[in-house]
TIMI-2910 file (N, C-alpha, C, CB; in pm, 1 decimal, decimal comma, always signed):
<rs>
+----------+----------+----------+----------+----------+----------+----------+----------+----------+----------+----------+----------+------+
!      n_x !      n_y !      n_z !     ca_x !     ca_y !     ca_z !      c_x !      c_y !      c_z !     cb_x !     cb_y !     cb_z ! resn !
+----------+----------+----------+----------+----------+----------+----------+----------+----------+----------+----------+----------+------+
!   +370,5 !  -8194,3 !   +385,4 !   +499,0 !  -8141,7 !   +426,4 !   +536,6 !  -8027,9 !   +332,8 !   +607,5 !  -8252,4 !   +426,6 !  Unk !
!   +591,5 !  -7921,2 !   +388,5 !   +632,5 !  -7806,1 !   +309,2 !   +775,9 !  -7816,8 !   +261,5 !   +615,2 !  -7680,0 !   +388,9 !  Unk !
!   +819,7 !  -7714,0 !   +197,7 !   +955,5 !  -7705,3 !   +144,9 !  +1055,1 !  -7683,6 !   +258,1 !   +966,3 !  -7591,9 !    +41,4 !  Unk !
!  +1174,1 !  -7736,1 !   +239,5 !  +1284,3 !  -7711,9 !   +332,6 !  +1401,0 !  -7655,3 !   +252,2 !  +1325,9 !  -7843,7 !   +409,2 !  Unk !
!  +1474,3 !  -7564,2 !   +312,6 !  +1595,0 !  -7512,3 !   +249,4 !  +1714,0 !  -7590,1 !   +302,7 !  +1611,7 !  -7359,3 !   +275,4 !  Unk !
!  +1798,0 !  -7638,7 !   +210,5 !  +1908,3 !  -7726,2 !   +249,7 !  +2046,5 !  -7665,4 !   +228,3 !  +1899,3 !  -7854,1 !   +173,9 !  Unk !
!  +2055,8 !  -7560,2 !   +145,7 !  +2184,4 !  -7493,7 !   +121,7 !  +2159,0 !  -7348,5 !    +87,7 !  +2264,1 !  -7563,5 !     +7,8 !  Unk !
!  +2260,6 !  -7266,6 !   +106,6 !  +2250,7 !  -7125,0 !    +70,3 !  +2367,9 !  -7086,0 !    -18,5 !  +2246,8 !  -7035,8 !   +196,7 !  Unk !
!  +2347,1 !  -6982,1 !   -100,3 !  +2453,1 !  -6922,3 !   -181,9 !  +2462,5 !  -6777,1 !   -138,7 !  +2424,2 !  -6935,8 !   -338,2 !  Unk !
!  +2586,8 !  -6730,3 !   -115,5 !  +2607,5 !  -6593,1 !    -68,7 !  +2681,9 !  -6511,4 !   -172,8 !  +2684,6 !  -6592,1 !    +63,8 !  Unk !
!  +2663,7 !  -6379,2 !   -161,2 !  +2740,9 !  -6288,1 !   -245,1 !  +2872,1 !  -6253,6 !   -173,8 !  +2659,1 !  -6158,7 !   -277,2 !  Unk !
!  +2951,9 !  -6166,9 !   -232,0 !  +3080,9 !  -6128,2 !   -175,8 !  +3072,2 !  -6054,9 !    -43,5 !  +3153,1 !  -6043,5 !   -272,6 !  Unk !
!  +2954,9 !  -6007,6 !     -8,3 !  +2934,8 !  -5935,3 !   +117,8 !  +2880,2 !  -6026,0 !   +227,7 !  +2840,0 !  -5818,1 !    +96,3 !  Unk !
!  +2859,6 !  -6154,0 !   +196,6 !  +2808,3 !  -6248,9 !   +294,7 !  +2656,8 !  -6255,4 !   +303,3 !  +2862,0 !  -6215,3 !   +427,6 !  Unk !
!  +2587,1 !  -6183,3 !   +214,3 !  +2441,5 !  -6188,9 !   +212,8 !  +2393,6 !  -6308,7 !   +131,8 !  +2383,1 !  -6059,0 !   +155,5 !  Unk !
!  +2288,8 !  -6372,2 !   +177,4 !  +2231,6 !  -6485,2 !   +106,2 !  +2161,4 !  -6434,2 !    -19,4 !  +2133,1 !  -6564,1 !   +196,9 !  Unk !
!  +2193,2 !  -6494,7 !   -133,6 !  +2130,7 !  -6454,7 !   -259,9 !  +2034,4 !  -6560,2 !   -312,3 !  +2237,2 !  -6426,6 !   -364,1 !  Unk !
!  +2065,1 !  -6688,0 !   -287,2 !  +1983,0 !  -6798,2 !   -336,7 !  +1980,8 !  -6911,4 !   -234,3 !  +2035,9 !  -6849,4 !   -473,0 !  Unk !
!  +1876,3 !  -6990,9 !   -239,9 !  +1864,4 !  -7107,3 !   -152,8 !  +1828,6 !  -7228,8 !   -236,0 !  +1759,0 !  -7083,8 !    -42,5 !  Unk !
!  +1876,4 !  -7345,5 !   -194,4 !  +1845,3 !  -7471,6 !   -258,9 !  +1739,2 !  -7541,3 !   -174,7 !  +1973,2 !  -7560,6 !   -275,6 !  Unk !
!  +1631,7 !  -7586,4 !   -239,2 !  +1525,0 !  -7655,7 !   -168,0 !  +1554,4 !  -7805,2 !   -161,8 !  +1388,9 !  -7630,2 !   -235,7 !  Unk !
!  +1482,9 !  -7873,7 !    -74,2 !  +1501,2 !  -8018,0 !    -59,9 !  +1460,4 !  -8095,3 !   -184,8 !  +1422,3 !  -8068,1 !    +58,3 !  Unk !
!  +1384,9 !  -8032,4 !   -275,4 !  +1349,4 !  -8101,3 !   -400,0 !  +1434,8 !  -8056,2 !   -518,5 !  +1202,8 !  -8078,4 !   -431,6 !  Unk !
!  +1546,9 !  -7985,6 !   -490,1 !  +1644,1 !  -7953,6 !   -593,7 !  +1624,0 !  -7822,4 !   -667,1 !  +1644,7 !  -8059,9 !   -690,8 !  Unk !
!  +1527,0 !  -7741,2 !   -628,7 !  +1505,2 !  -7611,9 !   -693,8 !  +1589,9 !  -7503,7 !   -628,9 !  +1357,0 !  -7573,1 !   -688,3 !  Unk !
!  +1645,0 !  -7415,9 !   -710,2 !  +1718,3 !  -7300,0 !   -661,2 !  +1625,2 !  -7180,1 !   -670,8 !  +1851,1 !  -7276,6 !   -742,2 !  Unk !
!  +1608,7 !  -7108,8 !   -558,7 !  +1521,9 !  -6991,5 !   -556,4 !  +1599,9 !  -6872,8 !   -502,8 !  +1395,4 !  -7017,3 !   -470,6 !  Unk !
!  +1564,4 !  -6753,6 !   -549,0 !  +1628,9 !  -6632,5 !   -500,0 !  +1583,5 !  -6606,0 !   -357,2 !  +1596,8 !  -6511,4 !   -591,4 !  Unk !
!  +1655,6 !  -6521,7 !   -285,8 !  +1617,4 !  -6487,2 !   -149,9 !  +1479,1 !  -6422,5 !   -148,2 !  +1721,5 !  -6393,5 !    -87,0 !  Unk !
!  +1447,4 !  -6343,4 !   -250,3 !  +1315,2 !  -6280,4 !   -255,8 !  +1205,1 !  -6385,1 !   -273,4 !  +1309,4 !  -6177,9 !   -370,6 !  Unk !
!  +1229,5 !  -6483,4 !   -360,8 !  +1132,6 !  -6591,4 !   -379,1 !  +1118,1 !  -6672,9 !   -250,6 !  +1174,9 !  -6682,7 !   -496,0 !  Unk !
!  +1230,0 !  -6700,5 !   -185,1 !  +1227,5 !  -6777,8 !    -61,6 !  +1151,4 !  -6703,9 !    +48,2 !  +1369,9 !  -6808,4 !    -15,5 !  Unk !
!  +1170,9 !  -6574,3 !    +54,7 !  +1099,6 !  -6495,1 !   +156,5 !   +948,6 !  -6498,5 !   +130,7 !  +1150,7 !  -6348,1 !   +157,3 !  Unk !
!   +909,1 !  -6484,5 !     +6,0 !   +766,5 !  -6491,4 !    -29,5 !   +710,5 !  -6628,9 !     +4,9 !   +745,7 !  -6461,1 !   -180,3 !  Unk !
!   +785,9 !  -6733,9 !    -24,7 !   +742,8 !  -6869,4 !     +8,0 !   +721,6 !  -6884,2 !   +158,9 !   +846,0 !  -6972,3 !    -42,0 !  Unk !
!   +815,9 !  -6831,8 !   +238,3 !   +804,3 !  -6841,0 !   +384,3 !   +682,8 !  -6764,2 !   +434,0 !   +931,6 !  -6787,7 !   +452,1 !  Unk !
!   +662,3 !  -6644,8 !   +382,0 !   +549,4 !  -6562,8 !   +424,5 !   +415,4 !  -6624,7 !   +385,4 !   +561,1 !  -6423,9 !   +365,0 !  Unk !
!   +414,9 !  -6704,3 !   +277,7 !   +293,1 !  -6770,7 !   +232,0 !   +271,3 !  -6906,5 !   +298,6 !   +297,7 !  -6788,1 !    +82,3 !  Unk !
!   +360,1 !  -6943,4 !   +391,2 !   +344,3 !  -7069,9 !   +462,1 !   +386,9 !  -7191,9 !   +384,2 !   +204,4 !  -7086,2 !   +501,9 !  Unk !
!   +467,0 !  -7174,1 !   +279,5 !   +509,7 !  -7285,7 !   +195,5 !   +636,8 !  -7353,4 !   +245,9 !   +531,3 !  -7237,7 !    +54,7 !  Unk !
!   +700,4 !  -7296,8 !   +348,9 !   +827,9 !  -7347,2 !   +398,8 !   +807,0 !  -7401,5 !   +539,8 !   +937,2 !  -7235,6 !   +397,5 !  Unk !
!   +854,0 !  -7522,7 !   +565,4 !   +842,1 !  -7580,7 !   +698,8 !   +905,2 !  -7489,8 !   +803,0 !   +907,0 !  -7719,1 !   +703,4 !  Unk !
!   +826,9 !  -7452,0 !   +900,5 !   +869,4 !  -7379,9 !  +1020,8 !   +898,2 !  -7231,2 !  +1003,5 !   +989,5 !  -7443,8 !  +1073,8 !  Unk !
!   +936,4 !  -7184,1 !   +886,9 !   +971,5 !  -7043,0 !   +871,7 !   +850,9 !  -6958,0 !   +836,6 !  +1078,0 !  -7026,6 !   +765,5 !  Unk !
!   +843,1 !  -6838,8 !   +896,3 !   +739,1 !  -6744,6 !   +858,3 !   +797,7 !  -6622,0 !   +790,4 !   +658,4 !  -6703,3 !   +979,9 !  Unk !
!   +929,9 !  -6601,6 !   +802,3 !   +998,8 !  -6493,3 !   +731,8 !  +1147,7 !  -6521,6 !   +735,0 !   +967,0 !  -6354,1 !   +795,3 !  Unk !
!  +1222,3 !  -6471,7 !   +639,3 !  +1367,0 !  -6484,6 !   +638,1 !  +1427,4 !  -6367,0 !   +565,6 !  +1410,3 !  -6616,1 !   +573,0 !  Unk !
!  +1556,8 !  -6343,3 !   +592,2 !  +1624,8 !  -6225,1 !   +540,5 !  +1761,3 !  -6262,6 !   +483,7 !  +1640,0 !  -6119,0 !   +650,6 !  Unk !
!  +1813,4 !  -6179,6 !   +397,5 !  +1939,1 !  -6207,3 !   +327,9 !  +2058,2 !  -6218,1 !   +422,1 !  +1965,7 !  -6099,9 !   +225,9 !  Unk !
!  +2048,3 !  -6160,0 !   +542,1 !  +2160,9 !  -6168,2 !   +635,6 !  +2160,3 !  -6297,4 !   +716,6 !  +2158,8 !  -6049,6 !   +729,6 !  Unk !
!  +2065,6 !  -6387,7 !   +687,5 !  +2060,6 !  -6516,5 !   +755,4 !  +1967,7 !  -6518,7 !   +875,2 !  +2197,0 !  -6555,1 !   +798,9 !  Unk !
!  +1902,6 !  -6408,1 !   +907,2 !  +1806,7 !  -6408,3 !  +1017,4 !  +1673,6 !  -6461,6 !   +969,4 !  +1789,9 !  -6267,5 !  +1076,3 !  Unk !
!  +1595,6 !  -6515,8 !  +1062,1 !  +1467,6 !  -6574,9 !  +1027,7 !  +1371,4 !  -6558,5 !  +1142,9 !  +1483,4 !  -6722,6 !   +991,1 !  Unk !
!  +1244,2 !  -6583,1 !  +1114,5 !  +1140,2 !  -6579,2 !  +1216,1 !  +1051,3 !  -6701,7 !  +1199,4 !  +1057,2 !  -6448,1 !  +1206,6 !  Unk !
!  +1003,4 !  -6752,8 !  +1312,1 !   +906,5 !  -6861,4 !  +1310,1 !   +791,3 !  -6823,3 !  +1401,2 !   +970,9 !  -6996,5 !  +1354,1 !  Unk !
!   +673,2 !  -6867,6 !  +1365,5 !   +557,1 !  -6848,0 !  +1449,6 !   +566,5 !  -6950,5 !  +1561,2 !   +423,1 !  -6861,7 !  +1368,8 !  Unk !
!   +569,9 !  -6905,5 !  +1687,0 !   +589,1 !  -6996,5 !  +1800,4 !   +477,6 !  -7098,5 !  +1815,2 !   +600,7 !  -6917,7 !  +1927,2 !  Unk !
!   +353,5 !  -7057,7 !  +1802,5 !   +242,1 !  -7150,7 !  +1814,0 !   +135,5 !  -7113,3 !  +1713,4 !   +184,5 !  -7151,4 !  +1957,1 !  Unk !
!    +58,2 !  -7207,7 !  +1673,0 !    -48,1 !  -7182,7 !  +1575,8 !   -140,9 !  -7073,7 !  +1627,1 !   -127,6 !  -7311,7 !  +1546,9 !  Unk !
!   -165,4 !  -6973,1 !  +1545,6 !   -254,2 !  -6864,8 !  +1581,3 !   -192,4 !  -6758,0 !  +1668,7 !   -371,0 !  -6919,2 !  +1648,6 !  Unk !
!    -67,5 !  -6776,4 !  +1709,1 !     -1,1 !  -6679,8 !  +1796,2 !    +52,6 !  -6562,9 !  +1715,3 !   +112,6 !  -6746,7 !  +1874,5 !  Unk !
!    +57,7 !  -6446,7 !  +1776,3 !   +119,0 !  -6331,0 !  +1710,7 !   +263,3 !  -6313,0 !  +1756,0 !    +38,4 !  -6203,7 !  +1739,9 !  Unk !
!   +312,1 !  -6401,7 !  +1843,5 !   +450,3 !  -6395,1 !  +1889,4 !   +538,4 !  -6477,7 !  +1796,5 !   +462,6 !  -6445,0 !  +2035,4 !  Unk !
!   +658,7 !  -6428,9 !  +1771,9 !   +749,7 !  -6496,8 !  +1681,5 !   +881,6 !  -6526,2 !  +1751,1 !   +773,0 !  -6413,1 !  +1555,9 !  Unk !
!   +940,9 !  -6641,5 !  +1718,4 !  +1076,5 !  -6671,3 !  +1758,9 !  +1168,8 !  -6620,2 !  +1651,2 !  +1097,0 !  -6822,8 !  +1783,7 !  Unk !
!  +1288,7 !  -6582,5 !  +1688,5 !  +1384,6 !  -6530,5 !  +1591,8 !  +1516,4 !  -6604,8 !  +1605,3 !  +1405,5 !  -6378,9 !  +1611,1 !  Unk !
!  +1592,2 !  -6608,1 !  +1497,1 !  +1722,6 !  -6671,8 !  +1499,0 !  +1809,6 !  -6614,6 !  +1389,7 !  +1709,8 !  -6822,8 !  +1483,3 !  Unk !
!  +1934,9 !  -6656,3 !  +1386,6 !  +2026,5 !  -6603,5 !  +1286,5 !  +2125,2 !  -6708,1 !  +1236,7 !  +2101,6 !  -6486,2 !  +1342,8 !  Unk !
!  +2085,6 !  -6832,8 !  +1233,6 !  +2178,8 !  -6937,5 !  +1192,8 !  +2152,5 !  -6994,2 !  +1054,6 !  +2175,2 !  -7047,7 !  +1291,2 !  Unk !
!  +2068,6 !  -6927,9 !   +973,8 !  +2037,2 !  -6980,5 !   +841,3 !  +2160,9 !  -6987,5 !   +753,0 !  +1930,8 !  -6894,8 !   +774,5 !  Unk !
!  +2248,5 !  -6889,0 !   +762,5 !  +2367,7 !  -6890,8 !   +678,0 !  +2474,5 !  -6980,5 !   +735,0 !  +2422,5 !  -6751,1 !   +660,5 !  Unk !
+----------+----------+----------+----------+----------+----------+----------+----------+----------+----------+----------+----------+------+
</rs>
């Protein structure tokens, strides 16, 4: 099982700056994005400071699902 993000911290502009993992680690948005791109995060393949994210729809597929409810 990979990492899950359970909480977010935002700056004064509403951008996500840090995320809390299910094992209690706080990571910056840049670290979290790298983790997602490296396949270390359950379901996410990319994420952004504005709360948008991408997931790979099926294994081996080049199509991605997108959403904006992370924040």
